[in-house]
N, C-alpha and C positions, 0 to 999 in steps of 0.2 A: 186737348182732350183726346184720349184714344179709347175706342170701343172695338170689340171683336166678337165674332160669332162663327160657330162651326156648323156647316150645312152639308147635305148630301146631294150630289148631282143626279137629277132624275131623267135628263134628256137621254134618249136611248143611244144616241151617237156620241155622247160626251161632248167635251168642248174642243171641237176640231177647228180648223183654220177659219172657216167662214163665221162660225159661232163666236170664236175668239175675237174676230174683227168687229162683230156686232157688240160684244161685251166691251171692248176697248172704246168703241164709239159712244156707248152708253156712259161709261166711266168718264170720258173726256168732257161730255156734256155736263155731267154732275160737277166736275172740277171747275168748269167755266162758271157754273151757277154759284158754287160755293168756293170762294177764294181760300187759299192756303189749306187746301184739302188734298190728302194723299190716301189712296186706296190700294191695299196689298192683298194678295192671295197666297196661301201657304199650303203645300202638299208635301207630306213626308219630310218636314223640317226644312223644306226649300221654299224660300219666300221671294216673290217677284212682284213688281208693280203691275197692277191690272191695266195700266195704260200702255203696256208694251205687248203687242200682239205676238211677236216672235218668242218672247220669254214665256208668255202664257201657253202658247202652243207647245213649247219645250217641256212643260210639266206633264204632258200626255194624260190629261184628265179624262177618265171614262165614266160611264153610267155606274152609279153606286159608290163612287169615290167620295171620301169625306175630305173637305177642304175648309180652311179657316179664312174668313174675310176680316180684315182689320182696317178700320178707318181712323185716320188722324186728322182732326179738323178743329178750327177755332169757332166753328158755327154752333149756334144753339140747337140746330136741327140735326145734330150728328146722329141721333137715333133713327131719324127718318132716312138719312142718307144710307146708313147701314142696312135698314129694312128694305129700301128700294133696290139696292144692289143684290141682296140675298134673294129677294123675290124673283128678280130678273134671272138669276143663275139657276134657281131651283125649278123653273117652269119645265114642264114635260114636253111642250110642243113649241118649236120655232118654225116659222113659215119657211117651207122648202118644197121642191118637187123632185121627180126622179132624175131629171137632167142635171139639176143642181147637185143632187146627191153624188153623181158620178164625178162632177167637177170638183166637189169638196174633197173626195178621196185623193184625187190627183194633187190638188193644192195642198192638202194636209201632209201628203207624203213628201212633196217637194219642200214644204216649209220645215218639216222635221229634219230633212236632209241638210237644208241650208243652215239650220240652227246648230247641227252637229259640226258642220264644216266651220261655221262662224266661231264656235267655241273651241275648236281644235286647232285653229290657226296659231302659228308661232308668233306672228306679228300681232301687235296690239291694235285694236280698232275702237274708235270712239266717234260719236257724231253729236252735233248740237242742232237745234232748230233756230228759227229766226230770232227768238227771244234769248238765245244763249243757254237754253236748257238742254241738259244731256238727254238724248233720246235713245241712244244705242251704245252698248259697251260690251266687249267680250271678256272672257276669263283672263286672257293674257294681259289686257289693260288693267283689270282689277288687281292682278298681282303686282303690277308696277305701282299702282296707286295705293296698294295695301289697304283696300277698302272693300266692303261688301256691295253687292248690287243695289241693295236697298238704300245705302248711303249715297249712291252715285246717280241712279236714274231720276230724272226730273229735277235734279239739283242744278244750281247755276254753275257754269263751267269755271268761273273765277273762284268759287268757293271750294271746288274740288281740286283744281289745278291753279294755284296762285300765279298771277302774271302770265296766264295762258295767252298764246297768240292766235288761237282759233278764231276769236271774234274779229281779228284784223282781216283774216281771209274772208270772213263773212261780209265785210265791207267791200273788198276788192272784187269778190265774186269771180276770181280767176284761180285756176289750179296752180299750185306751187309744189315742186318736187325737190327732194334731197335737202331739206332744211334741218340743220343740226340743232338739237335742243336737249335740255336736261330736265327730267322729272324725278323727284325724290332721289337726286344724286345719280341717276342712271342715264348714261349717254344714249340718245335716241336719234335716229334719222327719220324724219317725218315727210310724208306725202299728203298734201292737203287738197281736197277736191270739193268744189261746190255741188250741192244737191239741187238739181234743176228738174222740176216736174211741171209739164205743160207750160214751159217757158217761164215758169215762176220759180224764184229762189226760195228754197225750203230749209236751208241750213248748210253745214259743212261736215264732210266726212274726213277723218284723219286716220291714217294707217302709219304705225310707228314700228321701226325695226331696231331691236336692241344691238347697239354697236359697241357696248362697253367691253365685250370680250375681244372684239376686233381691235379696239384701241389698245387693250392690254397686250395683245399679240404684236401690234405695231411697235409698242414701247420695247417689248422683248427683242424684236428684230433689230431695233435701233441699238439696244445694248449689245446684241450679238455682233452687229456691224462694228461698233466701237471696240469690242473685245478682239475682233478679228484684226482691226487696224493696230491695236496695241501689241497683239501677238506678232503681227508682221514686223513691227518696229523691233521687238525683242529678238526675233529670229534673224533679222538683218544686222543686229548689233553684236550678237554673240560671235566669238572667234572660231567656234567649231563649225565645220561645214555640215549642212543638213540637207538631205534629199528624201523626198516623199514619193512613193510609188503606189499606184492603185492596184486592185486585185488582178487586173489584166496585164500588169507589168509596165504600164505607161507612166513615165515620170511626170508627176503633176506639179511638183514644186522643188526649187533649189534656192538656198539663200545666197547672199553675196559672198560670204566666206567660202562656201562650197566652190563657187566659180573661181575664186582667187586661188584656192588650193589646187584644183584640177586643171587650172589654166584653160578654161573653156568659156564660150559665150552662151548666154541663156537660151538664145534661139536655136542653138545647135543641140540642146539637151532636152528642154521641156517639150513634152508631147511625143518624144521618141520612146519606143518600147525597149526595155532593158535587155530583152532577149536579142535585139538587133545590135545593141551597143556592146553588151558583154554577156553572151549566152551562157557561158560557164562560170560567170562571176558569182561572188558571194550573195549579192542581192537576189539574183535569179534562184539560187539554191534555197535561200531562206523563204522566198515566196512560194516555192514548191513544197518544201518540207514543213514550214511553219515553226522551225527551230531557230532560236537566236544564235548569232555568231558574234562573240565578244572578243575584242583585242586582236583582231585579225590584222596582220601586217601585209600591206599591199604595195608593190612596186609599180608605179604608173609608167606609161610610155615616155612621158616628159621627164623622167628621172626622179620625180618626187616620190618619196616613201611616206606612206600614211598609215595610221592606225585607225581601223574601222570597227564600229559597233553597229551591227545590223539586227533590228528587232521587228518581228511581224506585228501587224495591227490585228488583234483578234477581238471579235465581239460574239459572245455566246458560242465560242469554239470555232467560228468561221473566220477565215483569213480575208481581211478587207484591204490589205496592202502591206507595205514595208516602210520602215523609217531607217535611214542610214545616217549615222553621225561619224564624221571623220575629223582627224587632227593631223596636221603636218608634223612629222617626227623631227624635222629640222628645227622647228620652233621649240619643241620640247627639249632638244639637246642644248639649244641656246639658253633656255631658261635654267637648265640643269647646271650649265657652266657658270652662269651668273650666281646661282644659288651656292655652288661650291666656293666661288670667290668670296661671297658674303660670309659664308660659313667660316672660311679661313680667317677673314678679317675679324669675325666675331670671336673666334677662339683666341686670337692674338690679343684682342682688346680685353677679353675676360682675364687673361693672364696678367695683362698690364694693370687691371683694376685691383688684382690681388696684392700687387706690390707698390701701387701708387694711388694716392687719393688726391684728386685735384684740389689745390688750395683755393680759398676764397679770392685771393689776389694772386695773379699769375706768378709773381716773384717772391711770394711769402716764404717759400722753402729755402731760398738763398739768404741765410741769416747773416746779420751784421749791420753795424751803424757807422763804421769808419768812413772817412771821406773816399777812400779808394773803393770800398764796397759799394757806396752809393753812386760813384762814377760808373762802375760796371753796370749796375741796374739801370741807370739813366741811359747809357749807351744801348743796352738791350731793349729798353722800351722804344727807343727810336728805331731800332732794327725791326721791331714787331710791327711798326706802322707801315713798313714796306713789304715788298714781296721778293726782295733780293736774297741771294745766298749769303750765309754767314759762316765765318771761320772763327772758332773759339780756340784760343791758345792758352796754355797754362800747364803747370805741373800736375802730376797725378794727385787726385784727392782734393783738388781745389773747388770742385762743384761745377764742372763744365756742363754736365748733363742737366743740372737744375736750371742753369741759364738757358739751355736749349729748350727745355720744357716751358719755361716762362715766355720765351719768344713765341713759341707756337700758340699757347693758350691766350696770349695777349693780342694775337694777330687776327686777321679776318678768317684765317684757316682754323681757328680755335675749335670749331665744331667738327672739323675733319679729323682723320686719324693722325696719331703721332707714333711713328714707327721707329723703334730703337734698333740699331745694329752695332754690336761691338766687333769691329773688324779684326781685332787681335785675338778674339776668342773663337773664331771660326777657322777650321783647318783650311789651308790654302787651296786645296783641291775642291773644296765645297763652296767657297765664298761666291763664285760667280753664279751658281745655281740658287744660292740663298738670296742674292740681290735681285736677280732677274728671272728666277723661276726656271722650270724646264717642262718640256713636252713629254707625253707618255712615250716610253721606249727610247728616250734620249741617251740612256746609259743603263747598264745592268742594275736592276732594282727599281727603275723608274716605271712603276706599274700604272701610275695615274699622273695626270697633269698637275703641276704644283705652281701656285702663283708666288712670285718673288716679292721681296719687301718693297720694291719700287711700285709694283701694281697695288699692293695693299695700302700704300701711302697715298694713292691717287686722291687728289683733292685736299691733301693735308701736308704734313712735314715728315721728312725722313732724317733721322739723326745718325750720322755716320761717325761714331766715336772711334778714336785711334785710327784715323784715315791714313796716317803715315805708314801703317802696316800692310797696306794693299800693294800687290805686285803691279808692274807696269801695264800688263794686259787688261786687268780689271779697271785700272785707272782710265784707260782709253775708252772703255765701254761706259763708264760714268760720265766721261767728257761728252760722249755722243748723246747720252740721256739729257745732259744739260743743254747742249746746243740745239738738238732737234726735238726735244721733249718726246722722245720715243725710245722704247727698249725692245729687245728681241730675246725670247726665252731660249735657253739652251736646248739645242736639237730642233728648234722651230725656225720657220722662215717668215712668219708674219711679224710686221713692225707694229708695235702696240703703242698708241699715244698715251702719255701720262702727264698729269699736271701735278708736279711735286716741287715743293721748296726744300732745298738741301741746307741743313745746318751741320757742318762738320766740326770735328774737334780733334786735337792732338796735343801731346806733350813734347813732341819732337820738333826740331828745327827744320822746317820744310825747305827753307831757302838753302840750307847746307845740303839737304838731300837732292835738291835740284842741281847743285854744283857737282854732286857725286853721281848724277844721272839715275837716281833711284826714285825720283818723284817728277812727274811731268810738269813742266813750267806752265803750259797752257791750262792744265787743270787747276793749278795753284791760283792763277789769276781769275779763273771762273769762280772759284770758291771764296777767294779773299776779297769779295766785293765789300763786305762790312766786317772788318776784323775786330774781335773783342778779346783783349788779353786780361785774364783773371790773375790778380796778384797772388803770390803764395801767402800762406798764413803768417810766416815770419815777417812779411812786408805789411801786414795789417794786424799787428798784435793787439790793437785797441779792441778788436772783436772777440778776443779770447775769453774774457770774463762772461760776456753775453752768450757765447757758444757753449761754455762750460755749463752755465745754468740751463740752457736749452737741452743739452744732451742728458743732464741729470733728470730733468722733468720727463724726457722722452723715454728713458730706460729704467727709471726707478721702480716702476710697477707698483706693488703694494707697500714698498718700503717708504717709511716716513722719514726722509732725510732732514735732520734738525739744522744742519749748517755745514759750512766749509771753512777751513782755516785760511786766513789771508796768506799765509806762507805758501800754501798750495797754489794759489793764483799767481803769486810771484814766481814760483818755480816754473809753472806752466808757461808763463809769459816770457821767461828768459830762455826757454828751450827753442831750438831752431826749427823744429817740425818739418823734417824732410818729407814726411808723408802727408803733410798739410791737414786739412779738416778731417779727412778720413782717419788719420792716425790719432787725432785728438779724440774723436768719437770712440775709437777702439780703447784708448787709455781710460776714458770715463766708464766704459762698460766693465773694464777690468777692475777699477776701483769699487764700483757698486757690487761686483761679485765677491769682493774680499772684505767689505766693510763689516765691522763688528756690531754688537747690539747697541752701541752708543748712537749709531746712525749719524755720526759726525765725521766728516772727511778730513783726515790729517795727512801730513806729508809722508808718514810711514806707509801709507797705502800706495804711494807712487812707485812705479817701477824704478829700479836702480839707475838705469841709463838716463832716465828723465831727471832724476835728482842730480846726477853727475853732469848733465847737460852735454853729454858726448854721444851723439847718435851713432858714431863709428863703432862703439862697443856693443851695439844692439845684437849683432850676429854672434859675438863672443858669449853674451849672456844667454841668448837663445840656445847656443850650442851646449853650454853647461847644463841648461834645463833639460835638453834632449838627452844628454848623456846620463843625467840623473834618472830620467824616465826609463832609459834602456836598462840601467843597472837595477832599477826597481823591478822591471819585468823579469830579469834573469834570476834575481834572488828569491822570487816567489816560489813557493813549494810546488805548485802545480805548473808543469811546463805545457804550454799550448802547442797545438799542431802548427806545422808550417803554414797551412792555409789560413789559420786564424790570425797568425802574425801578418801574413800577406794582406788579409782583409783590413787589419788595423792600419797598416802603412798606407795602402791605397786610399782608404777612407780619409785619413788625415791629409793626404796630398790633394784630394778632390775638394775637401773643405777649404783648404788654404788657397788653391789656385783657381778653382771654379770651372775648369774645362779639362777635357781629356788631353788636349794638346799640351797645355802648360804643365799639368801633373806628370805627363809622360816624360817631358824634358827634365823635370826636377828629379825624377826617379831613374832616369837613364834608360827608359823603356820606349817602345813604340806606341803611337796613338792607338793602334788596333789592339795591342795587348792590354792596355789600361781599360779600353772600352769593353772588351770581352770579360775581363776580370770583374769590372764594376757590375755588369749585368749578371755574372755568375753569383756574386755575393749580394745582389739586390740593393746596391748602393748607388745606382745610376741617377737617382733623384737629386743627389748632391750636386750634379752638374748644373751650372747656371745656364749654359746654352745647350740645346739639344737639336739634333738634326731635324726631327719632326715637330 
């Protein structure tokens, strides 16, 4: 039950310290007499227990002030309790004399001062008595507890702070300092002191310091330390050299890469002033002016050339230091050269992809089911399982390049480059630079370094087609590349290691050339480790029907070919095919171009020389066709200019022979003349091989 009553204080000095002590004594006697009784006093909405002298004094109650007395009790005499307290507080005379009056002033002043200090403390304070009841608490402690003073004073400590350890120290009666605890999730550092009065234990006083912010700062410092360590690892891992200088010019930090580039020891640099080391250097200038220096090229005393980016460290416009980042130009040049080499390889392989699509099976493009054809493929498969050089022999048009490709892609080098070189298509004065590359300035027009085919084939296979066309000098250099696995660029001195497998091919009799001293015997034996001879088409005529069907499907495009006359197959099979498979493909293309709407291939579509079975008359037939074309041109009403006729003639020669050199020989002109004319007329793209 709760009762309350508002009264007016009549005592002329108000409720000062001594009177407050008397009131507290009176209230404590009542509480002893009536159990479970609490008595409070309220002034200006501030309520405190009447059992706490320091809190009552803190209300600063004067004569004439209205206060409310509230009693909470289970006693039936609650009205008497309320009346007794109100009567005691409203009396106008308390026993006192003049000397006590002066003492009261001093005590009251000190008590108020102590109350202000007590509640202004940043540390939380709480005390309990012998019974574990809370007797004292300040504002800082109330904030931690998130409770009002009415809820806390005279309450049991375990009810206010569950699992409190204050009562433990009340048993030991010894002070304990620096004990970490948590109240309401707040980390606190507590000092526990026993209250001893007249050698008697009267309770425990606890003072708590909020260390949650300190713990947070500690965690942040740990994170900063970890971040610093991570940054240290990053800075020591990067390949750029980094140097940090403070506002006075003293070098505070350099990473390992910086020491490596400048060839210095850490102890000789860190701690030194940049003005002592390089007074007129870029870093000193940036520190003085505050302006960045980007892309500065510096020649060090040790011969190293570096590129430096120097940037000031500015905070709110004030310079706090300088950061210098350097890179060794030598390393950049090395990376550039590698990039250029890979770029050339890439360009070459892109061109290769345009003209070749790797089959599912390495030898699928070499068509045929005859026993001789299968023997060639079997031999090539065996060669693919080794790393030895291969020499492919056979007439022109038999498919030597297809076997070379199959050997490469079926071998362990299949993922490496496959570089083709037609030795007959490259002018004699350029073949060496094409095979081995050249250095910048090696000859007129050599503006940049060029990588040769051997370097581009590193890790893979180089196919030297028509190797019998090479001169003796170039043969000697290829022999050296085989023996020592190294080459030397034209105009260069450096010996470059290469890991290349050579597959060579020729239609010529190399043994006869050896006897005539036009081919090196030692090179022949180096190449002829695994010889593969491809039979001519006339020696494997069983493959002709299959090849005919293959070439029809390959070149028919949108034409729907309904069939082929058996007579055509018989005629084709009886022909001797001096041009081999390439000639057969050419004939099929011609037939498809001439076929009528019936879409049926008959013998009328076959060339005359094929039907007659006499390849010796091919030139006569072609000559008559050419003569007919010339006559047709001459009888046309509009006569063309000489340049137009010249363009037509050179264009036809390039289409037929595929290179400036071969076309020039056929026309009776020089290589240079044909090359210049082709560029003039915009027909240089017809050339199969180009210098660049």
